TIDODO-29524 format. One line per 10 residues: for each residue x, y, z of C-alpha. Coordinates in steps of 0.02 Angstrom, whole numbers, plus 32768, in hexadecimal, padded with zeros to 4 digits. Layout:
X:Y:Z | ... .
This chain:
7376:E371:F285 | 732F:E2EF:F2FE | 72E3:E31B:F3A7 | 736B:E2B5:F3FD | 73F5:E31D:F3AC | 739D:E3C1:F3D7 | 738C:E38A:F48D | 7446:E360:F496 | 7476:E408:F44A | 7403:E463:F4C5 .
7450:E406:F558 | 7502:E42C:F51F | 74D8:E4E5:F506 | 748E:E4EE:F5B6 | 752B:E4A0:F602 | 759A:E51A:F5A3 | 752F:E5AA:F5E2 | 7545:E571:F696 | 7602:E560:F682 | 760D:E60F:F636 .
75A1:E654:F6C3 | 7612:E60B:F74A | 76AF:E64C:F6F5 | 7660:E6F7:F6D8 | 7627:E701:F78E | 76D7:E6E1:F7CF | 7720:E75E:F753 | 76A0:E7E4:F782 | 76BF:E7CD:F83C | 777C:E7DB:F827 .
776B:E870:F7B1 | 76F7:E8D0:F824 | 7759:E8A7:F8C2 | 780B:E8C8:F889 | 77FF:E93D:F7F3 | 775B:E99F:F7EC | 773B:E9C2:F8A6 | 7763:EA7C:F8B1 | 7767:EA80:F96E | 77D9:EB1B:F971 .
778F:EB7A:F8DD | 776E:EC1A:F942 | 780C:EC1C:F9AB | 7850:EBE4:FA53 | 7863:EC2C:FB02 | 78EB:EBED:FB79 | 78BB:EBA3:FC22 | 78BF:EC0D:FC8A | 78B4:ECA9:FC21 | 7845:ED1F:FBBE .
7831:ED50:FB09 | 77B4:ED9E:FA93 | 776F:ED2D:FA08 | 76F4:ED4C:F97C | 766A:ECCA:F98B | 75DC:ECAE:F90E | 7527:EC9B:F941 | 74F0:EBE9:F968 | 7541:EB55:F9BE | 75FB:EB63:F9E3 .
765A:EAD0:FA2D | 76D3:EAF1:FABC | 775F:EA71:FAC3 | 77ED:EA4A:FB3A | 788B:EA48:FACF | 7932:EA0D:FB10 | 79D0:E9AD:FAE6 | 79E0:E8FB:FB2A | 7A74:E885:FB3A | 7A38:E7E4:FAEC .
7982:E7BD:FACD | 790A:E7E9:FB5D | 78CC:E740:FB99 | 7810:E744:FBAF | 7803:E7F1:FB63 | 7840:E89C:FB9B | 7802:E8BE:FC4D | 77A9:E965:FC5E | 77E2:E9C2:FCFC | 7776:EA44:FD55 .
776E:EAD5:FCDA | 7718:EB7D:FCD2 | 76EF:EBF2:FC44 | 769D:EC9D:FC3D | 765E:ECE1:FB97 | 7638:ED9B:FB9D | 75CC:EDD3:FB0A | 75D8:EE78:FAAD | 756F:EF07:FAEF | 74B6:EEEB:FAD1 .
74C6:EE31:FAAF | 747D:EDAD:FB24 | 74ED:ED3B:FB8B | 7517:EC99:FB2D | 74D3:EBF8:FB79 | 755B:EB78:FB9B | 752B:EAC0:FBAB | 759E:EA34:FBE1 | 75B6:E9B5:FB56 | 764A:E940:FB74 .
7680:E8EE:FAD1 | 76FD:E869:FA9F | 77B7:E889:FA98 | 7811:E8A2:F9F2 | 78CF:E891:F9F1 | 7943:E8B3:F95E | 7A00:E8B1:F976 | 79F9:E8D5:FA33 | 797B:E960:FA16 | 78D7:E93A:FA6F .
7831:E992:FA80 | 7788:E968:FACB | 76E5:E9C9:FAC6 | 76B2:EA0F:FB70 | 7624:EA89:FB4F | 75B2:EAC9:FAC6 | 7590:EB84:FACA | 74F3:EBCD:FA78 | 7530:EC75:FA33 | 7499:ECEA:FA1E .
74EB:ED5E:F99F | 758E:ED68:F93F | 760E:EDDA:F98C | 76AE:EDEA:F9F1 | 76A0:ED97:FA9C | 7719:EDAA:FB2D | 7743:ECFD:FB70 | 7794:ECD6:FC17 | 77CB:EC26:FC4A | 7808:EBD2:FCE8 .
7819:EB21:FD2B | 7882:EAA1:FD83 | 78F8:EA77:FCF4 | 7999:EA4E:FD50 | 79EE:E9C1:FCF2 | 79A2:E9F0:FC4A | 7A17:EA2E:FBC1 | 79E1:EAD2:FB6D | 792A:EAC2:FBA1 | 78AE:EB33:FB49 .
77F6:EB3D:FB1B | 77D7:EB33:FA60 | 7739:EB7D:FA14 | 76F7:EB33:F971 | 7670:EAC6:F925 | 764D:EA14:F8F2 | 7670:E9D1:F843 | 75F7:EA0D:F7BE | 75F7:E95E:F772 | 75B2:E8FD:F805 .
751D:E8CC:F799 | 7590:E857:F737 | 7593:E7DF:F7CA | 74D6:E7D2:F7CB | 74D3:E7C5:F70E | 753A:E726:F714 | 74D4:E6E4:F7A6 | 7438:E6F9:F73A | 748E:E6A6:F6A7 | 74BA:E60F:F715 .
7404:E5FF:F74E | 73C7:E604:F699 | 7448:E581:F669 | 7415:E512:F6FA | 735D:E51A:F6CA | 7387:E4F9:F613 | 73F6:E466:F645 | 736A:E417:F6AB | 72EA:E430:F620 | 735F:E3E7:F59C .
7388:E350:F608 | 72CE:E32D:F621 | 72AE:E340:F566 | 733B:E2C8:F53A | 72FC:E24C:F5BC | 724C:E24D:F572 | 7292:E22D:F4C4 | 72F7:E198:F502 | 7264:E14E:F560 | 71F6:E160:F4C6 .
7279:E109:F45B | 728B:E07A:F4D6 | 71D0:E060:F4E9 | 71BF:E053:F42C | 722A:DFB5:F427 | 71E7:DF62:F4C5 | 7172:DECD:F4A9 | 70BB:DEFF:F4B7 | 7030:DE85:F4DB | 6FCC:DE78:F43B .
6F0E:DE74:F442 | 6EB8:DDD0:F41C | 6EA0:DDBE:F362 | 6E01:DD7D:F313 | 6E03:DCC2:F2F4 | 6E1D:DCD9:F23A | 6EB2:DD4F:F24D | 6F61:DD0E:F22D | 6FCA:DD06:F2CE | 7080:DD3B:F2C3 .
7102:DCBD:F2F8 | 7189:DCEA:F377 | 7202:DD01:F2E7 | 718A:DD7A:F294 | 7178:DDE0:F333 | 7236:DDEE:F342 | 7243:DE25:F28C | 71C0:DEAD:F2A7 | 721A:DEEC:F343 | 72C1:DEED:F2E7 .
7273:DF53:F25A | 722F:DFD0:F2D8 | 72D7:DFD8:F32E | 7332:DFF9:F289 | 72B6:E083:F25D | 72D6:E0D9:F304 | 7391:E0CF:F2E8 | 7383:E117:F238 | 7317:E1A7:F278 | 7398:E1D4:F2FC .
732B:E1A5:F392 | 73A8:E11D:F3C2 | 7464:E11D:F3BB | 74C2:E08D:F36A | 74F5:E04E:F416 | 7441:E04F:F454 | 740A:DFFA:F3B3 | 7487:DF6D:F3C8 | 7458:DF55:F47F | 739D:DF47:F459 .
73C0:DED8:F3C2 | 741C:DE5A:F42F | 738D:DE59:F4AC | 730F:DE34:F423 | 7377:DDAA:F3D4 | 738F:DD5C:F47F | 72D2:DD55:F493 | 72BC:DDDB:F518 .
């Protein structure tokens, strides 16, 4: 297989890789946002209200969950809210950090991350909520966690970067092959021959260039179209 053909195959494979990466990235984002985001995995507490929930150790997302009429333009606005998480006896108070996320809406059901709570130990926590939620339909705070497959997004980002680098390298390789093929058929100033040497006529020079051109075509370094173009240039005396 010729170098030219290998370079073309490499370039095509890199382009396919980039297309797959873009499609996979969109699929992973949609999958994680609408299907795998378990924002209410540990239960919900109405606003205002109180309830006991079992929370595992580690990061727990606290989300405002409500029903909306139509899509919330610009995202679901987060009103002034309050939450108190009372730990079991002997367990340290969880740290709650504000972390406003993007709004996800499915069939008039909307939620947005408000806080992330660092739960020191698994157990049953007493949770009390309050806030200015007049105008919200069935408002509550949902306790859960992010999708466990968030790494898929970065996997496809990495695949796109690899494809982009491979595409650039293949394009440079193919360009070098074409330049080498073209330079092989360009007229080169011949060194002065000794007085006794036989000098080629113009017709002889053209014949030699045509032979070289045909050899490049037969080896796959030139396409038929490139061969015909260069052949016309030679026959026209260029």
